[in-house]
C-alpha positions in Angstrom: -22.6 3.6 -14.2 -20.0 1.8 -12.2 -18.5 0.3 -15.3 -17.3 3.8 -16.3 -15.0 4.2 -13.4 -11.8 4.1 -15.4 -12.8 6.4 -18.2 -10.0 8.8 -18.6 -12.1 11.9 -19.3 -14.0 11.8 -16.0 -10.9 11.1 -13.9 -8.8 13.7 -15.6 -11.5 16.4 -15.2 -12.0 15.8 -11.5 -8.3 15.3 -10.8 -7.7 18.7 -12.3 -10.5 20.2 -10.4 -9.3 18.9 -7.0 -5.7 19.6 -7.6 -6.2 23.2 -8.6 -8.6 23.7 -5.7 -5.9 22.5 -3.4 -3.1 24.6 -4.9 -4.8 27.9 -5.6 -6.1 30.1 -2.8 -7.5 33.0 -4.8 -11.3 33.4 -4.8 -11.8 33.9 -8.5 -15.1 35.1 -10.1 -16.8 32.1 -11.6 -14.7 29.6 -9.7 -16.2 26.1 -9.8 -17.0 25.0 -6.3 -18.5 21.7 -5.1 -22.0 23.1 -4.9 -21.8 23.9 -8.6 -19.8 20.9 -9.7 -22.3 18.4 -8.1 -25.9 19.2 -8.7 -27.4 15.7 -9.2 -26.7 12.1 -8.4 -25.1 11.4 -11.8 -22.5 14.1 -11.1 -21.9 12.7 -7.6 -21.1 9.4 -9.4 -18.6 11.2 -11.6 -17.1 12.8 -8.5 -16.6 9.4 -7.0 -14.9 8.3 -10.2 -12.6 11.2 -9.8 -11.8 10.3 -6.1 -10.9 6.7 -7.1 -8.4 8.2 -9.5 -6.3 9.5 -6.5 -5.7 6.0 -5.1 -2.6 4.1 -6.2 0.0 1.7 -4.7 2.9 2.5 -6.9 4.5 4.9 -4.4 4.0 2.5 -1.6 5.8 -0.2 -3.6 8.6 2.3 -4.3 8.9 3.1 -0.6 9.6 -0.5 0.3 11.8 -0.9 -2.7 13.9 2.1 -1.7 14.0 2.0 2.0 14.1 -1.7 3.0 16.0 -4.8 2.0 13.8 -5.8 -1.0 16.2 -4.6 -3.7 19.8 -3.9 -4.8 21.1 -1.9 -7.8 20.1 -3.2 -11.2 22.2 -3.5 -14.4 20.5 -0.3 -15.8 20.8 1.8 -12.7 21.8 5.3 -13.4 22.1 6.5 -9.9 18.5 5.8 -8.7 18.3 5.5 -5.0 22.1 5.8 -4.3 21.8 9.0 -2.2 18.4 8.1 -0.6 17.2 4.5 0.1 20.5 2.8 -0.5 22.0 4.6 2.5 18.6 5.1 4.3 18.9 8.8 3.9 15.5 10.1 5.0 14.7 13.6 6.3 12.0 16.3 6.2 13.1 17.4 2.8 13.0 13.9 1.3 10.5 13.1 -1.5 9.0 10.4 0.6 8.1 12.8 3.4 6.2 15.2 1.1 4.8 12.6 -1.3 2.7 10.6 1.1 1.6 13.7 3.0 0.5 15.7 -0.1 -1.1 12.8 -1.9 -2.9 11.7 1.2 -4.4 15.1 1.7 -5.3 15.4 -1.9 -7.3 12.2 -1.5 -9.0 13.5 1.5 -9.7 16.9 -0.2 -11.4 15.1 -3.1 -13.5 12.9 -0.9 -14.5 15.6 1.6 -15.8 17.8 -1.2 -17.8 14.9 -2.5 -19.3 14.2 0.9 -20.0 17.8 1.5 -21.7 18.3 -1.8 -23.9 15.3 -1.3 -25.9 17.2 1.3 -27.0 19.6 -1.4 -28.2 16.9 -3.9 -31.7 15.6 -3.7 -32.3 12.2 -5.4 -35.1 11.8 -8.0 -36.9 8.7 -6.7 -35.9 5.6 -4.7 -33.4 4.3 -7.3 -31.4 7.5 -7.2 -31.7 7.6 -3.4 -30.1 4.1 -3.2 -27.4 5.1 -5.7 -26.6 8.2 -3.6 -26.3 6.1 -0.5 -24.0 3.7 -2.3 -21.8 6.6 -3.5 -21.6 8.0 0.0 -20.8 4.6 1.4 -17.9 4.2 -0.9 -16.7 7.7 -0.2 -16.7 7.1 3.6 -14.8 3.8 3.1 -12.3 5.6 0.9 -11.8 8.3 3.4 -11.2 5.7 6.1 -8.6 4.0 3.9 -6.9 7.3 3.0 -6.7 8.3 6.7 -5.2 4.9 7.7 -2.7 5.1 4.9 -1.5 8.5 6.1 -1.5 7.3 9.7 0.6 4.3 8.8 3.4 6.4 7.6 3.4 9.3 10.1 2.6 7.9 13.5 5.4 6.5 15.7 3.3 3.7 17.2 0.2 2.1 15.8 -0.8 0.7 19.1 -0.7 3.9 21.2 -3.9 5.8 21.0 -2.2 8.8 22.7 0.6 9.0 20.2 0.5 11.8 17.6 -1.2 10.8 14.4 -2.0 13.0 11.5 -4.1 16.2 11.0 -7.7 15.3 11.2 -9.6 16.7 8.2 -13.1 15.5 7.9 -14.3 18.7 6.3 -13.3 21.1 3.5 -10.7 23.4 5.1 -10.1 27.0 4.2 -6.7 28.3 3.2 -6.6 30.1 6.6 -6.9 27.0 8.7 -3.6 26.1 10.5 -4.4 22.7 11.9 -2.2 20.6 14.2 -2.0 16.8 14.5 -4.6 14.7 16.3 -3.9 11.7 18.4 -4.1 8.2 16.9 -7.1 7.6 19.1 -8.9 10.5 17.5 -8.1 9.3 14.0 -9.0 5.7 14.7 -12.4 7.0 16.0 -13.0 8.9 12.8 -12.0 5.9 10.7 -14.3 3.6 12.6 -17.2 6.1 12.3 -16.6 6.2 8.6 -16.4 2.5 8.2 -19.7 2.0 10.2 -21.4 4.5 7.8 -19.9 2.8 4.8 -21.0 -0.7 5.9 -24.6 0.6 6.3 -24.7 2.4 2.9 -22.7 0.3 0.4 -24.8 -2.1 -1.7 -22.3 -4.6 -2.8 -21.1 -7.4 -0.5 -18.1 -8.1 -2.7 -16.6 -6.4 -5.7 -12.9 -6.7 -6.6 -12.6 -3.2 -8.3 -15.1 -1.2 -6.2 -15.3 -0.6 -2.5 -17.7 -3.2 -1.0 -18.7 -4.4 2.4 -15.8 -7.0 2.2 -13.4 -4.1 1.6 -14.7 -2.6 4.8 -14.1 -5.9 6.7 -10.6 -6.3 5.2 -9.6 -2.8 6.2 -10.9 -3.3 9.7 -9.0 -6.5 9.9 -5.7 -4.8 8.8 -6.2 -1.9 11.2 -7.0 -4.3 14.1 -3.8 -6.2 13.4 -1.7 -3.0 13.3 -3.2 -2.0 16.6 -2.6 -5.5 18.0 -6.3 -6.0 18.7 -6.0 -9.6 17.7 -9.3 -10.8 18.9 -11.0 -8.4 16.4 -8.4 -9.0 13.7 -8.7 -12.8 13.8 -12.5 -12.7 13.8 -12.7 -10.4 10.8 -9.9 -12.1 8.9 -11.5 -15.5 9.4 -14.8 -14.3 8.0 -13.1 -13.3 4.8 -11.1 -16.5 4.5 -14.4 -18.4 4.4 -15.3 -16.4 1.2 -11.9 -15.9 -0.5 -9.8 -19.2 -0.5 -6.1 -19.1 -1.1 -5.1 -19.4 -4.7 -3.6 -22.6 -6.0 -0.3 -22.5 -8.0 -2.0 -21.9 -11.3 -4.4 -19.3 -9.9 -1.6 -17.6 -8.1 0.4 -17.1 -11.3 -2.8 -15.9 -13.2 -3.6 -13.4 -10.4 -0.4 -11.5 -10.9 -0.8 -11.6 -14.7 -4.3 -10.0 -14.2 -5.9 -13.1 -15.7 -7.7 -14.2 -12.5 -9.1 -12.8 -9.2 -8.7 -15.7 -6.9 -8.0 -14.5 -3.3 -8.4 -10.8 -4.4 -10.7 -8.9 -2.1 -10.0 -5.5 -3.7 -7.7 -4.2 -6.3 -7.1 -0.9 -8.2 -7.7 -1.8 -11.8 -5.3 -0.4 -14.3 -6.2 -0.2 -18.0 -4.4 0.5 -21.2 -4.5 4.3 -22.0 -5.7 5.0 -18.5 -4.2 7.7 -16.3 -1.7 5.3 -14.8 -0.5 4.0 -18.2 2.8 5.7 -18.1 6.4 5.2 -17.0 6.9 6.4 -13.4 10.0 8.5 -12.6 12.9 6.1 -12.3 12.1 4.4 -9.0 11.4 7.5 -7.0 8.5 7.5 -4.5 7.4 10.8 -5.9 6.1 9.4 -9.3 3.4 7.0 -10.3 2.4 5.0 -13.3 3.1 1.4 -14.2 3.5 -0.5 -10.9 6.2 -2.6 -12.6 8.0 0.5 -13.5 9.1 1.1 -9.9 12.0 -1.2 -10.7 12.3 -1.2 -14.5 12.5 1.3 -17.4 10.9 -1.4 -19.6 11.3 -5.1 -20.4 14.7 -6.3 -19.2 16.0 -2.9 -18.2 16.1 -3.0 -14.4 17.5 -0.1 -12.3 16.5 -2.1 -9.2 16.9 -5.9 -8.8 15.8 -8.4 -6.2 18.0 -8.0 -3.1 20.0 -11.1 -2.4 18.8 -11.3 1.2 15.2 -11.6 -0.1 16.1 -13.9 -3.0 17.8 -16.3 -0.6 14.4 -16.8 1.2 12.5 -17.9 -1.9 12.7 -21.6 -2.8 12.7 -22.3 -6.6 10.0 -25.0 -5.9 7.7 -22.3 -4.6 5.2 -20.7 -7.1 6.1 -17.4 -5.6 9.6 -17.8 -7.0 8.1 -18.1 -10.5 6.1 -14.9 -9.9 8.7 -12.8 -8.2 11.8 -13.8 -10.2 11.7 -13.0 -13.9 12.8 -16.0 -16.0 15.4 -13.9 -17.8 17.3 -13.6 -14.5 20.9 -14.8 -14.2 21.4 -16.7 -10.9 25.0 -17.3 -9.8 25.3 -20.6 -8.0 28.1 -19.2 -5.9 27.3 -15.5 -5.9 29.5 -14.8 -2.9 32.6 -15.8 -4.9 31.5 -14.3 -8.2 34.3 -12.5 -10.1 31.9 -9.8 -11.4 28.9 -10.0 -9.2 27.1 -7.2 -11.0 26.8 -9.2 -14.2 27.0 -12.8 -12.9 24.0 -12.4 -10.6 21.2 -10.4 -12.2 17.9 -11.0 -10.3 15.2 -9.2 -12.2 11.8 -8.5 -10.7 9.0 -10.4 -12.5 6.0 -9.7 -10.3 4.5 -7.2 -12.7 4.9 -8.5 -16.3 2.2 -6.2 -17.6 -1.0 -6.6 -19.7 -1.3 -7.4 -23.4 -0.1 -4.3 -25.1 1.8 -2.8 -22.2 4.6 -4.3 -20.2 4.8 -3.4 -16.5 1.2 -2.2 -16.3 -0.7 -4.3 -13.8 -3.6 -4.0 -11.3 -2.6 -2.9 -7.8 -3.6 -5.6 -5.3 -4.8 -3.9 -2.2 -6.4 -6.6 -0.1 -5.7 -10.4 -0.7 -7.0 -13.3 1.4 -3.4 -14.3 2.0 -3.0 -11.2 4.1 -6.1 -12.2 6.1 -4.6 -15.7 6.5 -1.3 -14.3 7.9 -3.2 -12.0 10.2 -4.8 -15.1 11.7 -1.2 -16.6 12.1 -0.1 -13.3 13.7 -3.0 -13.5 16.2 -2.1 -17.1 17.1 1.5 -16.1 17.8 0.4 -13.2 19.9 -1.6 -15.6 22.2 1.3 -18.1 22.2 -0.3 -20.7 20.1 3.0 -21.4 18.4 1.9 -24.9 17.2 -1.2 -23.5 15.5 0.8 -20.8 13.9 3.4 -23.3 12.6 0.6 -25.6 11.2 -0.9 -22.6 9.4 2.4 -21.5 7.9 3.0 -25.1 6.7 -0.5 -25.2 5.1 0.2 -21.9 3.2 3.5 -23.3 2.0 2.0 -26.6 1.0 -0.4 -24.6 -1.3 2.4 -22.4 -2.7 4.7 -25.4 -3.3 2.0 -27.8 -4.5 3.4 -30.5 -2.2 3.8 -31.2 1.5 6.5 -29.1 3.2 8.1 -29.6 6.6 6.3 -28.5 9.7 8.2 -25.7 11.3 8.8 -25.5 15.0 9.1 -22.3 17.1 10.5 -22.3 20.6 9.3 -18.8 21.5 7.2 -15.9 20.2 10.2 -14.0 18.9 11.2 -16.9 16.7 7.6 -17.3 15.5 7.3 -13.6 14.7 10.6 -13.8 12.8 9.2 -16.7 10.7 6.0 -14.7 10.1 7.9 -11.6 9.0 9.9 -13.7 6.6 6.8 -15.4 5.2 5.2 -12.0 4.7 8.4 -10.8 3.1 8.1 -13.5 0.4 4.3 -13.4 0.1 4.0 -9.7 -0.3 7.3 -8.9 -2.0 7.0 -5.7 -4.1 3.5 -5.1 -3.0 4.4 -2.2 -0.6 4.2 -4.0 2.8 7.8 -4.5 3.9 8.6 -1.1 5.4 5.4 -1.1 7.5 5.8 -4.8 8.4 9.3 -4.1 9.9 7.9 -1.0 11.7 5.1 -2.9 13.4 6.6 -6.4 13.8 10.4 -6.0 13.6 11.0 -5.4 17.3 8.9 -8.4 18.2 10.8 -10.5 15.7 14.2 -8.9 16.4 14.5 -8.3 12.7 15.1 -5.1 10.8 16.0 -4.4 7.2 19.1 -6.5 6.5 20.8 -6.5 3.1 23.1 -9.2 1.9 26.8 -8.5 2.4 27.5 -8.9 -1.3 25.0 -6.2 -2.2 26.5 -3.9 0.5 30.0 -4.5 -0.9 29.1 -4.2 -4.6 26.8 -1.2 -4.5 27.9 0.7 -1.4 24.6 0.2 0.3 24.0 0.6 4.0 24.0 -2.9 5.6 21.0 -2.7 7.8 18.4 -0.6 9.6 17.3 -1.6 13.1 13.6 -2.3 13.6 13.4 0.5 16.2 15.1 3.1 14.1 13.3 6.4 13.9 13.3 6.2 10.0 10.5 3.6 10.2 8.3 6.7 10.7 8.2 9.4 8.1 9.0 13.0 9.1 6.4 15.7 8.6 7.5 17.4 5.4 9.1 20.8 5.1 6.5 21.8 2.5 3.8 21.6 5.2 5.8 23.8 7.6 6.0 26.6 5.0 2.3 27.2 5.3 1.8 25.8 8.8 4.8 26.7 10.9 3.3 25.8 14.3 3.3 22.2 13.1 7.1 22.1 13.5 6.6 21.6 17.2 5.0 18.3 16.4 7.7 16.9 14.2 8.4 13.2 14.7 11.5 12.2 16.8 14.8 12.0 15.1 14.1 14.7 12.5 
């Protein structure tokens, strides 16, 4: 049954069911509730399929594209981002504030209904009992992931358990509930409880397109790194590195063309004619669809291009250059003195070339072993093993270059964290990490979002955003205050 996960009919039906339930508060006669929708294990499986349909990285990529230093205006820009990310304009009415909040709770709503309904379903025999357990295990893991994604955008400090987090929703709320934010500690406790349940119930050790035990380990490693619990993070990340080796140059290229899975721990598969096979809305964080469509209308029609400050970090001998930079790009050898910079230096994003039959449609890579590798480097820097961190970064670069590279040297932690942040900036360009990476590592690296002076001059962009700026935490959205006015007292600082 797992092979049916991306069938449009199931996802569409359950997406409509969940969305309508979340939006309509009228108790209508004959309304389909979870106890009616889920009456057997097969229907629980369909509900899980529907829940998977809510998960997507397109908006996360768009957030980093808009609100960091990953991009500048493209040749086909029609105003996209000029009044928002280009000038770091972010407030409680912004699309980013409402998008991540509403989508996050839509995910939780879908999963909580599935988990609640499972209590009413009696399996027919041992095979169905095992299947039900596996469904529940995946659901608990997805709930943990959904909660952490929400927390990563709305808490001010990942490392402070007493800081305000998000609204804790591990049940199906009624329209009358007016809930306030829980602390990070309370949310982390729920996440860990869910991951413990998931690890005990999930059947698969590894599966690149379904939640598996390795997904649980990867999520735990990421959370531990964000919390700066590096002993745990390094142990978990190391266990995955033993199973998922880094891709060589050929494998790296194939991975981003969706022709290979080397170093992929988990991805969200995207298929032709699936629910994500459509053009997202012109670079906004509010829309989803082709992940490559975050920066492009179609082939060779960019409304965002690679920011020069990012491009300058990527060596042409590095396989990541070949993946990130589209070969149709025009690279000015002396861009600072270009007569017409906008047309003499056109750096088109090539990371998402698309699948046969549809450009820009690619799988969303959620967990890769390169992330686990760089978590280990982060842990070494934290404990002041700067030599070990330098050796590891060299080893990664050796693989990406296909040849020996110089051994870097760091005189202090700040310098090493800056090097790590730059390495992550290249490794995970246009994968949705940059905004969060600056938020959690920027102060330690003394590095914020910094755009190239030429992009600032040519496109009227804000030059930089300091790593401790309040805009590296999203505001609670106005749309939530309309139904829950007491939550205004818990708005994040700066808004």
